[in-house]
ZAMAR-436296 format. One record per residue (C-alpha): x, z, y; residue in three letters. Coordinates in steps of 0.25 Angstrom, whole numbers, padded with zeros to 4 digits, always signed. Each point is the difference from the previous one (the first is absolute). Example, Ala and Ser with C-alpha at 12.3 -4.5 7.8 and 13.67 -1.06 7.14 Angstrom:
2
+0049+0031-0018ala/+0006-0002+0014ser/
//
This chain:
681
+0384+0062-0151met/+0009-0010+0006phe/+0011+0004+0009lys/+0002-0014+0007lys/-0009-0012+0002ile/+0004-0014+0005leu/-0012-0007+0008ile/+0000-0014-0003ala/-0007-0004+0013asn/+0001+0001+0015arg/-0008+0002+0013gly/-0011+0011+0000glu/-0002+0001-0015ile/+0014+0004-0002ala/-0001+0010+0011cys/-0014+0006-0007arg/+0007+0001-0014val/+0013+0007+0007ile/-0010+0010+0007ala/-0006+0004-0014thr/+0013+0001-0007ala/+0007+0009+0012arg/-0013+0008-0002lys/+0003+0002-0016met/+0014+0002+0003gly/+0005-0013-0005ile/+0011-0007+0005ala/-0002-0016+0005thr/+0008-0013+0000val/-0005-0011+0008ala/+0003-0014-0001val/+0001-0010+0011tyr/+0003-0014+0004ser/+0009-0004+0011glu/-0011-0003+0009ala/-0005+0015-0002asp/+0013+0007+0001lys/-0004+0008+0011asp/-0015+0002-0005ala/-0007+0014+0000arg/+0000+0001-0015his/+0015-0002-0001val/+0001+0011+0010ala/-0009+0010-0007leu/+0005-0001-0014ala/+0012+0008-0006asp/+0008-0012-0003glu/-0001-0015+0002ala/+0005-0012-0007val/+0001-0015+0006leu/-0007-0010-0009leu/+0003-0013+0008gly/-0005-0010+0010pro/-0012+0001+0007ala/-0009-0009-0008pro/-0008+0007-0011ser/+0004-0009-0011arg/+0015+0004+0003glu/-0002+0015+0001ser/-0013+0008-0003tyr/-0005-0009-0011leu/+0014-0001-0006val/-0003+0010-0013ala/+0016+0000-0004glu/+0004+0005+0013lys/-0011+0011+0001ile/+0004+0005-0015ile/+0015+0000+0004ala/-0004+0008+0012ala/-0007+0011-0009cys/+0013+0000-0009lys/+0009+0001+0013gln/-0006+0012+0005thr/-0006+0005-0013gly/-0015+0000+0003ala/-0007+0004-0012gln/-0014-0007+0004ala/-0004-0011+0010leu/-0013-0001+0007his/-0003-0015+0004pro/-0011+0003+0011gly/-0008-0012+0001tyr/+0002-0015+0002gly/+0014-0005-0004phe/+0003+0003-0015leu/-0011+0011-0001ser/-0008-0009-0010glu/+0011-0007-0007asn/-0001+0003-0015glu/+0015-0004-0003asp/+0005+0008+0011phe/-0008+0013-0005ala/+0005-0003-0015arg/+0015-0002+0006arg/-0001+0014+0006cys/-0005+0005-0013glu/+0010-0006-0008glu/+0011+0005+0010glu/-0005+0014-0002gly/-0006+0000+0015ile/-0014+0007+0000val/-0009-0010+0008phe/-0009+0008+0008ile/-0013-0009-0002gly/-0007-0005-0013pro/+0008-0006-0013lys/+0004-0013-0001his/-0011-0004-0010his/-0011+0005+0010ser/+0006-0008+0010ile/-0001-0012-0009ala/-0014+0003-0004ala/-0006+0004+0013met/+0010-0004+0011gly/+0000-0014-0003asp/-0014-0006+0006lys/-0001-0010-0012ile/+0002+0009-0010ala/-0009+0011+0006ser/-0012-0009+0000lys/+0002-0003-0014lys/+0001+0014-0005leu/-0013+0003+0009ala/-0008-0011-0006asn/+0004+0005-0015glu/-0004+0013+0005ala/-0014-0005+0005lys/+0003+0002+0014val/-0008-0010+0010ser/+0010-0009+0006thr/-0002-0009+0011ile/+0000-0016-0005pro/+0013-0005+0001gly/+0013-0008-0006his/+0009+0011-0007asn/+0011-0009-0003glu/+0012-0004+0009pro/-0003-0013+0008ile/+0011-0009+0001leu/-0001-0010+0010ser/-0010-0002+0013pro/-0007-0011-0006glu/-0004+0008-0011glu/-0004+0011+0009ala/-0010-0009+0006val/-0006-0005-0013glu/-0002+0015-0005ile/-0005+0004+0014ala/-0012-0011-0001lys/-0004+0005-0014lys/-0001+0014+0005ile/-0006-0004+0013gly/+0004+0004+0013tyr/+0004+0009+0008pro/+0011+0004-0010val/+0012+0011+0001met/+0013-0005-0003ile/+0009+0012-0005lys/+0015+0003-0004ala/+0000+0007-0013ser/+0010+0010+0005ala/-0005-0001+0015gly/-0005+0012+0008gly/+0000+0005+0015gly/-0007-0012+0003gly/+0012-0010-0004lys/-0003-0011-0007gly/-0014-0002+0001leu/-0010-0010+0006arg/-0014-0002+0001val/-0003-0015-0001ala/-0015-0007+0004phe/+0004-0015-0003asn/+0010-0009-0007asp/+0010+0000+0012lys/+0000+0015+0002glu/+0002+0002-0015cys/+0011-0011+0000phe/+0008+0006+0011glu/-0003+0016-0004gly/+0005-0002-0014phe/+0013-0005+0005thr/+0001+0012+0010ser/-0005+0010-0009cys/+0011-0005-0011arg/+0012+0001+0010asn/-0004+0013+0006glu/-0001+0006-0014ala/+0013-0006-0004arg/+0007+0005+0012asn/-0006+0014+0001ser/-0001+0003-0016phe/+0009-0010-0006gly/-0013-0004-0009asp/-0007-0013+0005asp/-0012+0001-0011arg/-0013-0003+0007val/-0014+0001-0006phe/-0014-0002+0007met/-0014+0006+0000glu/-0012-0001+0007lys/-0001+0006+0013phe/-0012+0010+0001val/-0005-0001+0015glu/-0005+0013+0007gln/+0007+0009-0010pro/+0005+0014+0002arg/+0014+0003-0004his/-0001+0014-0007ile/+0012+0006-0008glu/+0002+0012-0009ile/+0012+0008+0000gln/+0005+0005-0014val/+0010+0010-0004leu/+0005+0001-0015gly/+0011+0008-0007asp/+0007-0003-0014ser/-0008+0011-0007gln/-0012-0011+0001gly/-0008+0007+0011asn/-0005-0009+0012val/-0009+0003+0012val/-0006-0007+0012tyr/+0003+0005+0013leu/-0013-0007+0006his/-0001-0013+0007glu/+0005-0006+0013arg/-0008-0011+0008glu/+0010-0011+0004cys/-0010-0010+0004ser/+0006-0002+0014ile/+0009-0011-0002gln/+0007-0012+0008arg/+0004-0012-0009arg/+0000+0009-0012his/+0009+0011+0006gln/-0006+0013+0001lys/-0002+0005+0015val/-0008+0014-0001ile/-0001+0008-0012glu/-0009+0013-0002glu/-0004+0010-0011ala/-0010+0001-0004pro/-0008-0013+0001ser/-0012+0000+0009pro/-0008-0009-0010phe/+0000+0004-0014ile/-0009+0011-0006ser/+0004+0012-0009glu/-0004-0007-0011ala/+0008-0013+0003thr/+0012+0008+0004arg/-0001+0008-0014lys/-0002-0013-0008ala/+0013-0007+0007met/+0008+0011-0002gly/-0004+0002-0015glu/+0003-0016-0002gln/+0013+0002+0008ala/+0004+0011-0009val/-0004-0008-0013ala/+0009-0011+0004leu/+0012+0008+0003ala/-0001+0007-0013lys/-0002-0013-0007ala/+0015-0002+0004val/+0005+0014-0001lys/+0003+0001+0015tyr/+0009+0010+0006gln/+0002+0002+0015ser/-0009-0004+0012ala/-0007-0013-0001gly/-0012-0007+0007thr/-0011-0007-0006val/-0007-0010+0010glu/-0015-0004+0000phe/-0007-0010+0007val/-0015+0006+0003val/-0012-0008+0003gly/-0012+0004+0009lys/-0008+0006-0012asp/+0013+0009-0003gln/+0003-0010-0013asp/+0015+0002-0001phe/+0010-0009-0007tyr/+0015+0002-0004phe/+0009-0007+0009leu/+0015+0005-0004glu/+0008+0012-0002met/+0012+0002+0009asn/+0010+0009-0009thr/+0006+0007+0011arg/-0002+0009+0013leu/-0010-0007+0010gln/+0004-0002+0015val/-0014+0008+0003glu/+0003+0011-0010his/+0000+0011+0013pro/-0015-0001+0001val/-0001+0005-0014thr/+0011+0010+0002glu/-0009+0006+0011cys/-0013+0001-0006ile/+0006+0006-0013thr/+0011+0008+0005gly/+0010-0006-0010leu/+0013-0006+0003asp/+0000-0013-0009leu/+0015-0001+0001val/+0002+0013-0005glu/-0009-0002-0012gln/+0006-0013-0003met/+0014+0008-0001ile/-0006+0011-0008arg/-0006-0009-0010val/+0013-0009-0001ala/+0008+0013-0003ala/-0010+0002-0012gly/-0010+0010+0006glu/-0013+0000-0003pro/-0011-0001+0011leu/-0003+0014+0005gly/-0015-0003+0002phe/-0012-0007-0007thr/-0011-0009+0007gln/-0008+0012+0003ala/+0010+0006+0009asp/+0001-0013+0009ile/-0006+0003+0013arg/-0005-0009+0011arg/+0001+0007+0013asp/-0003-0007+0013gly/+0003-0014+0005trp/+0012-0008+0002ala/+0004-0012+0006ile/+0013-0008+0001glu/+0003-0011+0010cys/+0013-0009-0003arg/+0007-0002+0012ile/+0007-0013-0001asn/+0011-0007+0009ala/-0010-0013+0003glu/-0007-0005+0012asp/-0016+0000-0002pro/+0000-0007+0013phe/+0007-0013-0006arg/-0006-0001-0013asn/+0007+0012-0006phe/+0014-0007+0000leu/+0012+0010-0005pro/+0007+0006+0012ser/+0015+0004-0003thr/+0010+0008+0009gly/+0004+0012+0006arg/-0009+0012+0000leu/+0003+0003+0015val/-0011+0012-0001arg/-0006+0006-0011tyr/-0007+0012+0001gln/-0010+0004-0010pro/-0013+0009+0003pro/+0002+0014-0002asp/+0001+0004-0015val/-0008+0011-0007ser/+0002-0004-0014met/+0013-0002-0007val/+0004-0009-0011gln/+0000+0008-0014ala/-0008+0012+0004glu/-0014+0002-0003pro/-0005+0002+0015glu/-0014-0003+0005arg/-0008-0005+0012phe/+0012-0007+0008gly/+0008-0012+0003val/+0011-0005-0009arg/+0011-0011+0004val/+0008-0006-0012asp/+0011-0008+0006thr/+0013-0007-0003gly/+0004-0002+0014val/+0005+0006+0012tyr/+0000-0003+0015glu/+0012-0009+0003gly/-0001-0005-0014gly/-0001-0015-0004glu/-0013-0006-0006ile/+0008-0011-0009pro/-0006-0013-0003met/+0004-0001-0015phe/-0011+0011-0005tyr/-0013+0004+0001asp/-0007+0003+0014ser/-0003+0015-0001met/+0004+0010+0011ile/-0008+0011-0005ala/-0013+0006-0007lys/-0009+0007+0009leu/-0008+0010-0009ile/-0011+0011+0005val/-0008+0009-0008his/-0014+0005+0006gly/-0010+0009-0006lys/-0010-0012+0000asp/+0001-0016+0003arg/-0004+0001+0015ala/+0010+0011+0002glu/+0011-0009-0007ala/-0003-0012+0009ile/+0000+0009+0012ala/+0013+0005-0004lys/+0006-0014-0003met/-0005-0006+0014arg/+0008+0011+0007glu/+0012+0000-0009ala/+0000-0015+0003leu/-0001+0002+0016asn/+0013+0009-0001gly/+0009-0010-0010phe/+0010-0006+0009val/+0008-0012-0004ile/+0008-0009+0009arg/+0010-0011-0003gly/-0010-0006-0010val/-0013-0003+0000ser/-0010+0008-0010ser/-0014-0002-0005asn/-0004+0014+0006ile/-0010-0007+0009pro/-0006-0007-0011phe/-0001+0013-0009gln/-0007+0007+0013ala/-0010-0012+0001ala/-0004+0001-0015leu/-0001+0015+0001leu/-0010-0002+0012ala/-0009-0011-0007his/-0013+0005-0003pro/+0000-0006-0014asp/+0012+0008-0004phe/-0005+0013+0006ala/-0013-0002-0008thr/+0008-0005-0012gly/-0007-0013-0001asn/+0011-0009-0003phe/+0008-0008-0011asn/+0012-0008-0002thr/-0005-0011+0008gly/-0003+0010+0012phe/+0013-0005+0008ile/-0001-0014-0003ala/-0016+0000+0004gln/+0002+0008+0013his/+0013-0006+0005tyr/-0001-0014-0005ala/+0007-0006+0012asp/+0011+0010+0000gly/+0001+0014+0008phe/+0000-0001+0015lys/+0002+0011+0010ala/-0016-0001+0004glu/-0002+0003-0015asp/+0005+0016+0003val/-0013+0006+0005pro/+0002+0013+0009his/-0010+0011+0001asp/+0003+0001+0015asp/+0009-0010+0006pro/-0001+0006+0014leu/+0008+0011-0006phe/+0013-0009-0001leu/-0001-0003+0015val/-0003+0015+0004ala/+0013+0004-0009leu/+0009-0010+0007ala/-0005+0005+0013gly/+0003+0015-0004phe/+0014-0003-0004ile/+0003-0008+0012arg/-0005+0011+0009arg/+0010+0010-0007lys/+0011-0010+0002ala/-0003+0001+0015arg/-0001+0015+0000glu/+0014-0001-0007arg/+0004-0009+0011glu/-0004+0008+0010ala/+0007+0011-0004gly/+0013-0006+0000ile/+0010+0007+0011ser/+0006-0006+0011gly/-0011-0010+0005gln/+0001-0005+0015leu/-0008+0010+0008pro/-0013-0007+0004gly/+0002-0011-0011his/-0002+0009-0012glu/-0009-0006-0012val/-0015+0002+0001gln/-0009+0004-0011ile/-0011-0010+0002glu/-0014+0002-0006his/-0004-0013-0001asp/+0006-0012-0009tyr/-0005-0012-0006val/+0002-0003-0014ala/+0003-0014-0003val/-0002-0004-0014val/+0008-0012-0006asn/-0011-0009-0008leu/+0011-0011-0003gly/+0000-0014+0004gly/+0001+0005+0015gly/-0013+0007-0001gln/-0002+0015+0004asn/-0011+0010+0002glu/+0001+0011+0011arg/-0004+0014+0000his/+0000+0009+0012pro/+0005+0015-0003leu/-0002+0012+0007his/+0010+0012-0005ile/+0000+0014+0004ser/+0007+0012-0007glu/-0005+0012-0002phe/+0004+0012+0010ala/+0012+0008-0006gly/+0001-0008-0013thr/+0011-0010-0006arg/-0003-0010-0010gly/-0014-0002+0003glu/-0008-0009+0009ala/-0015-0006+0003leu/+0001-0014-0001val/-0013-0008+0005lys/-0001-0014-0005val/-0012-0010-0002gly/-0010+0011+0003gly/+0006+0009-0010arg/+0008+0014+0001asp/+0012+0003-0009tyr/+0006+0013+0000arg/+0013-0002-0007ile/+0010+0012-0003ile/+0013-0004-0006ser/+0013+0007+0000arg/+0008-0011-0006ser/+0012-0005+0007arg/-0001-0013+0009leu/+0012-0006-0009asn/-0007+0003-0014asp/-0007-0012-0006val/-0010+0009-0007arg/-0009+0007+0009ile/-0009+0011-0005ala/-0010+0008+0008gly/-0015+0001+0002thr/-0011-0009+0007val/-0012+0007+0005asn/+0003+0012-0011gly/+0003-0010-0012arg/+0013-0002-0006pro/+0007-0013+0001phe/+0014-0006-0004thr/+0004-0013+0006ala/+0013-0009+0004gln/+0004-0003+0013ala/+0013-0007+0006glu/+0004-0005+0014arg/+0006-0014+0000gly/-0005-0013-0008thr/+0009-0012-0003ala/-0007-0008+0012lys/-0003+0012+0009asn/+0010+0012+0001pro/-0010+0007+0009leu/-0011-0002-0010ala/-0006+0011-0010tyr/-0004-0003-0014arg/-0010+0010-0006ile/-0004+0001-0014gln/-0011+0007-0006his/-0010-0002-0012gly/+0008-0013-0004gly/-0002-0006+0014arg/+0011-0003+0010ala/-0002-0004+0014val/+0011-0004+0011glu/-0004+0006+0014leu/+0007+0002+0013ser/-0005+0012+0008val/+0002-0003+0016leu/-0004+0005+0013asn/-0011-0009+0006pro/+0009-0008+0008arg/+0010-0003-0011ala/-0012-0005-0008ala/-0005-0009+0011glu/+0015-0007+0001leu/+0000-0001-0016leu/-0013-0008+0001ala/+0008-0010+0009leu/+0012-0002-0010met/-0001-0014-0009pro/-0001+0001-0014tyr/+0011-0007-0008lys/-0005-0007-0012ala/+0009+0002-0014pro/+0007-0014-0003pro/-0006-0010-0009asp/+0004+0000-0015thr/-0011-0008-0005ser/+0010-0011-0005lys/+0009+0011-0009leu/-0002+0006-0013leu/+0005+0014+0003leu/+0004+0010-0010ser/-0012+0011+0001pro/+0009+0011-0007met/+0015+0004-0002pro/+0005-0006-0014gly/+0007-0010-0009leu/-0004-0015+0002leu/-0003-0004-0015val/-0004-0015+0002his/-0003-0010+0011val/-0011-0009-0007ala/+0001-0010+0012ala/+0011-0011+0005gln/+0002-0006+0013val/-0010-0011+0003gly/-0010+0004-0011gln/-0014+0002+0004thr/-0007+0012-0006val/-0015+0002-0002gln/-0007+0014+0003ala/+0001+0009-0010gly/+0014-0006-0006glu/+0011+0009-0002arg/+0011-0001+0011leu/+0009+0012-0005ala/+0001+0012-0009val/+0006+0014+0006ile/+0003+0012-0010glu/-0002+0014+0005ala/+0000+0013-0006met/-0001-0007-0014lys/-0012-0009+0005met/-0001-0014+0001glu/-0006-0005+0013asn/-0004-0014+0001ile/-0001-0006+0015leu/-0011-0012-0001ser/-0003-0010+0012ala/-0012+0004+0007val/-0003-0014+0004gln/+0006-0015-0003asp/+0014+0000+0006val/+0012-0007-0001thr/+0014+0006-0001val/+0010-0004+0011ala/+0012+0010-0004glu/+0004+0010-0011val/+0005+0012+0008leu/+0004+0010-0011ala/+0006-0003-0014lys/-0004+0006-0013pro/+0007+0014-0004gly/+0001+0003+0015glu/-0006+0015+0004ser/-0010-0002+0011leu/-0004+0009+0011ser/-0013+0001+0006val/-0005-0012+0008asp/+0013-0008-0004gln/-0004-0015+0000pro/+0000-0007-0013ile/-0006-0014+0003leu/-0003-0007+0013arg/-0012-0010-0001phe/-0001-0013+0008ala/
//
């Protein structure tokens, strides 16, 4: 077995590999860019080597620097994680040539299956049904449009070396195809150093189901059941689960056996994933093979009890698999939510900056350990750390394991309630809304689920709540507890002590100067602390909580049912207001005595400033291109500017016909949120 391995990656996957290596008694070496010098994976590893500047093309994508780091530290093997160089045939070959064991498949397997064009050809030769498309590299946007017309819209434009949603676009017409090809190729070049792009027919209303395979150097290959990955936004997976709620046992077996046959055809060693598109009648078609560890591998680990990273290391060390296909169990149900630094209420734009607060839910399953039926968090961040603009937006992966799907969904919803993230926006409200959607609960979805149900974007009103008055009652409970603490302060002037009222008015801010009011009556049970009866809207809420008033995460019971919520005093506009979050829903409200509520109603509303004549940066990022000049008239839908953030190109287009009066930012400038780029006449 290896004594020391280097992890050629960053973030949560680097931390994940370190956890298994530590369990196996293997020393670890981290590599890092200048932007990651204070990153969690650097602190966790036994050694760390600086690669270079922040951009990945100058650090994590430079094979020579990584190989030099192996030699410098004496690392015998290298784990590539996912993304970056994990599916780079030349890098895997170089490692082999330098005597460094690549903890992944051999370079010939990567060449045959990791390249999406090559894998399609191989599948066709093996008589595997594949989706119609053009499997040769496309050289220009004009050629892309002509090919798309022959295939028939809609088409999917994909980078050959792509992955993780990078270098992928769906086009429904010539304009989208032309622009999508250009953006796809640029993203592929920046993220993978390979700008080859191909095209295939986009199958509408499909399910995305993938099979995890594992092979050794003795020719043994097994499949570890399937993962359902159909909940996607812009082809980026959002929620993954294992097993799938859709396919039958017969389909599962057939897909598994086909995945094994493909893996054996290329003498596959290590962990890999064969992806399929599955129709409503359970017909399935080979899409591609990812010759690496997948982001969503933890759900497979939960239901099988296997540590996939450990298996990869053992296979790379020459050990045979310690089990056969008949030994693979399928125990319970696992779900993973990707917690990303993005603002779902602003079209999921990237959010970078400092994690002012980072408190994941209580963990009962640990990485690299086969524990069951609990909560697990895989992350590469910590409270006070930075989410940089140079890499992907993932903050953490939240994984739960239940005895069945209903229990897993309930566990995930409660875990999301207790996940505290401040300083950057996160997609937790969106995840909560998806989990609460009745079609998700019944398994009635496909890859178009998000586009279908949130066609106009995601809004606060899209987050359902089983009992909105509970949020009001909880704010009243907290206000009452705060009042009790104030009443207990010593040294108060006799006759003017703080009085503990029973009647309040909750004023809920609806935005735009609108609000709704709820009278509250709060009484505490005699001889108890942390317990009160709140009456609101004709309902009674008996709330018990021992959480401290300054805790963001509030846990307790309401009418005998456990709950976890988040509560904070003070907002940007109102230092006396409360912000209560539960079930993905957030409300801002003030809890006042009746007289104060009367006076508040008399206060005028100050409207926000008019920014309709400005193009504002919707996210922090790098301004790559300004497409308009002073005096130019731009029609609705035309490109105004391009911003790059977290390896994604974001095109800002005109929403109506405008004339540019002033250019306020220059290409190459790092923009902050809401920074003006253009002013219109």
